[in-house]
N, C-alpha and C positions, 0 to 999 in steps of 0.2 A: 722543063729540062733542068733548071738550076737545082731543084729539089733532089733529082736523081744524082746529080753531081755531088751535092752535099752528102748524100747517102753513101756514095762510093768513097768520098773522102773519109767519112766517119768509120766505114769498114776498114779502110786502109789503116787509119789511126789505131783502131782496136786491135788489128792484127800486130801492128808494131809494138803496142803496149803489152800484148800477150807475150811476144817474144822477149821483151825486156823483163817482164815479170818472171819468166822461166830462167833467164839468165841470172837474175838477181838471186832467185831461190837456189840455183845451183851453186853460186859463189858463196851464199850464206851457209850452205850445208858444209862446205869444206873450209870455212874461215875459222881461224883460231884467235885472231886478234880482236880484243874487245871493242876497240874504236871502230874497226872496220865493220865488225858485226853490228854495231849501233847505226853506222851510216847506211849499211845495206838494209837494215830493218826500216829506217826512215824512208829510204828510196822505195822500198817495197810498199810501204804504206801509201805513199804518194801515187804510185802506179795504180794500185788497187782503188784508191779514192777517184782518180781520173777515170778508170774503167766504170766505176759505179755511176759517175756523172754522165758519161757518154751512153750508158745503156740503161739509164734510170733504175739503177740498183739491180738490174738482172743481167748478168754476164756469165758466160760458160768457158770452160777451158778450150772448147773448140767453137770458134766463131760460126761455123756452118751450122752447128746445133742451134745456136741462137736464131739464126735466120730460119731454120725449120720450124721453131716454135712460133715465130712471128707469122709465118705462112699458115700454120694451124689455127692461130687466133683469128686471122683474117677469114678463114673459111667458116667460122662459127657466127 
């Protein structure tokens, strides 16, 4: 049961990181201050790095697509 709980926690964290990634990308698109741009780019790098670690380097814009791929791999 604990492994399922960990899996749900991981999914929740991935969703939160994806929301944060989208938010940072939106702010980055409209930012004009060079210091803010650098900070946002650093934040975006950290979010993407964390996503890579959580998903073993395989992550998608839509977490449900990631889950579908895992299911397909499980069938083979």
